[in-house]
N, C-alpha and C positions, 0 to 999 in steps of 0.2 A: 504493500500500500504506500502510495506517495502522498504523505500528509505532513503537516507541520509547517515550519517557516524556513524559507530559502532566500538568501540574498542573491540577486542577479549581479554578480560581482563585476566591477569595472576591469578593463584591460589596462595594465600599467604600461606606459611607453617611456623609453629613454632614447633620446635622439631619433624619435619617430620609429623606433623598433620595439617590438614586444619585449618587455623586460621580464624574462622568465624567472629570474632570481627574485625580483620584487613580487611577482605573482605567487611564488611559493611562500615567501615570507608573510604576505597578506593572508593567504589561505590558512597558514599555521595559526595566525591570530584568530581568524574566524572559527577555527576548529576548537579553540579554547572556550567558545561560547556554547549555548544549548541549541543552536540551529540544527535542523534535520540534515542539511547538506547545502550545496551551492549550485547555482546555475551560472555556467561560464558561457560567454558569447550570446547572452540575451541582448536586448536593445541597449541596456545600460553598459554592456560590454563593447559598445560601438561596433557590433558585428558587421553592419553594412560597409564599414570602412576598412575591413581587413581582407587581404587576399587569402588564398587557401593555405599558403605556407604560414602566414601569421596565425590563422585560425587553428591550425594543427598544433602550433607551438603553444598557444594559449591553453588549449584543451589538455595537452600533455602535461604542462606545468601544473595546472590545477589538479588534475587527476592524481598526480604523484603525491600530493599533499593532503588528499582527502582519504581518511582511513576507510577500511572496508565496512565499518558499521555506520557510515554516513553515505549519502547519495551525491554523486556528481552527475549533473544533467547538463547537456551541451545544446546550445542553440545551433541548428543546422539549416535554417530556412534559406532557400535560394529562389530565384524567380522561375527557373525551369525545374521540372520534375526530375530530369536525369541528374542535374547538378545537386539537387537536394538529396537524392539517393546516394550519390557519390560522397557527399559530405557526411551523411548519416553513417555510411559504412566505415569511413575513416575514423569518425568519432567512436564508433563501436570498437574498432581495432585498437584505439587508444585507451579503452577500458571504461567508457562512461556507462552509467546504469540506465539511462534513458535519454531520449532526444526531444527537444522542443522545436516544433516546426511552424515557423511563422507563415502566415498566408502569403502566397504570391499576390502582387498588387499592381504591377506596372500596366497591364492591359485590363483596366478595371471594368470596362463595358463588356468585356468578353468572359469575365469570371462568373459564369453562371453556377447555380447549385450543382449541376452535373459535372462541371469542370472541377469544382472543389472536391467532390466525391471521388472522381477519377484520380486526381492528383494525390490526395491523402491515402487512398486505397493502394496506389502503386508504391508509395513510400513505405507504408506499413507492411505491405507484402514483402518488400525487399529488406526491411530493417532487421538486423540481428538483435535489437534491443527494443523495449517498449517505446511507443510514440505518444507524445503529448501534443495536441493541437495548440495553436497559439493565435489568439485573436487580439489584435491591437489596433482598433479602428482609428484612433487618434493619429497614428503615424502612417498607417497603410492606406487609409481611406476606404477600406472594404471591411465588411462584417460577415462572419460566417453565419448563415441563417440557422436558426434553431433546428429546423428540420434536417439540415445537412449534418449538424453535430449529432443529432439523434440517430441518423443513418450510420454515421461513422462509428458511433459508440458500440455498434454491434460487431465491429471488427475485433478479433481476439487480440490484436497487437496494438490497438489504439486504446489507451488506458485512461485518458482524461484530457482536460483542456486548461490552459491558462487564459483567463479573461482579464485583460488589463484595463477595462473601462470601469465606470462607476455607476452604470445603469443596473440597479438592483432588480428591476423588472426583467431585464434580459438574463441576469444571473439566475433568478428564480425559475425562469422558463427553461434554461439549460438543465437545471437540476431536476425539474419536474418531468423532462422528456428524455432523460438518460437513466441507465440502470443505477441501482444503489451503490454499486462498486465502481462507478465511473467517477474519476477524480475531478474536482473543480478547484483550481488554485486561483485565488484572488490576486490581482496584480496592481490594485490601487490601494495604497496604504490609508488614505483618508476615509475609505469605506471598508476597511478590513474587518472591524468588529461586526457591522451589519451584514457583511457578506458571510461571515461565519454563522450568524443567526439564521440565515436562509438556507444554509447547507453546504457552504464551501468547506473543503477538507483541509485547507491551509492557504498559504500565500507565498507568492514570489514577489518580494517587496524591495524596492530600492532602499527604503527606509531601514530594512533589516541589515544592509551593509554597514550602516552608521550606528544603529542602536539594536543589535541583534537580540540581546537578552530581553530588552523591553518588549520587542515584538513577540518573542516567545512567551513572555509573561502574559501579554494580551491574549494570545492564543490559548494558553492554559486557563486563564480566568474564564474565557468564553466556554471552553470545553467543560469546565467544572461547574458551570451555572452561576458563577459569581458575577452577575451582570452589572450590579452597581459599580463594583471596582473596575470591571472591564470598560464600562462607559467612561469612567473618569480617566482611565489610562489612555483610551482612544482620544479623549479631549486634549490631554497633555501632549500627545504625540502628533496631533494633526498640524500644528504650525510647522514643525520640521518636515513632516510628510509633504506639505504643500511646497516647501522650498526645494526639496530634492526631486519632486516629480514635475508638476505642471509649470512651476515658475522658472526654475533654472536648469532642470534636466541634468544631463550627464556632466556638464561643466560644474554645476553646483554640487553634485554628488562627489566629484573628485575633490572639490575645494573642502567640503565637510570632512572627508576622510583624511585629507592632508592635515587639517587642524588636529585630528586625532592621532597623527603619527603614522598613518599608512603611507606606503610608497606607491603612488598611483600615477605620478607625472601629470602632464597636461593632456587635455583632450586632443584628438587628432583633427587636423584641419579638414573641413572648413569650420568646425566648432572652435570657439574662442574661450579662453579662461574667463571666469567672471571677474568683475571689477572689485576694487577694494571695499567699496561700500556694501556690496553684496556679501563679501566675506565677513564683514562685521555683523550682518544679519545672522549668518550661520553661527558666528561666535556667540551671539546673544542667546539664540535658542538652545544651543548646545550647553551653554553655561546654566541656563534655567533647568535643564534636565540633569545637571550634575555631571555631565560627561567630560568637560574640560578639567575640572578639579580631579576627577578620577584618573584621567590620563596623566596629569601632572604628578599625581601621587605615586603612579606606578613607574615613572621614568627614573 
């Protein structure tokens, strides 16, 4: 079962090259927390900016530092079915436990339900490891219809979906129209708690890269029915969640992690580092959560 909290970890760069040493060091730190595992080469891993050699290096470096009792999931979405299959097989050869397959999106008008079913069926048929669908309408401009997800959920090698939006009506419809053992991972930290309430089995949250244990605590509170405490923790985490997701995205995530001592480098062009005043926003919210004092006391 793929459940619990997963950070979609950023890809560290040094001189515009994937820094595999920094990747290993960062993953070692995350493995000291209570997360279920990591997602490498998700959207926050700047996956669309990496060539195949970069991608393989990032996956291999992460996998090497994820112990066998945790999960390493790799993003392998490509625009064509054949390249997605090739990326999937390479990731499987590198030892990942599952793959996350972002929707194709370039030829939007031609991506009918039949096209999505054919694409994901071919990938799942060829994949040596379990497949997670990945719907991220905000960046792709396409949405997997509920009926498509329902159809694909019958495939024995398609085990779930990551839904990165905040539309709880859509999330609820996905859960209502898929089997009980079909995984739904929430991808929007500002609605993580309500997503759990309607049936999500966990989350792949950029926020979990920054405050992994607090995200796990929120998950545990919801699972144990301690809803008042869960609501309060969601309220406390939402300002930081907004900064690392909708407001500043990958550059903001890297800035926050740099403040905490992670080695992530700068985002790859054309993305630009955030400005000093934005870094001050992160410093303020991290300090309110007690993260900067904790970091300083551990150094």
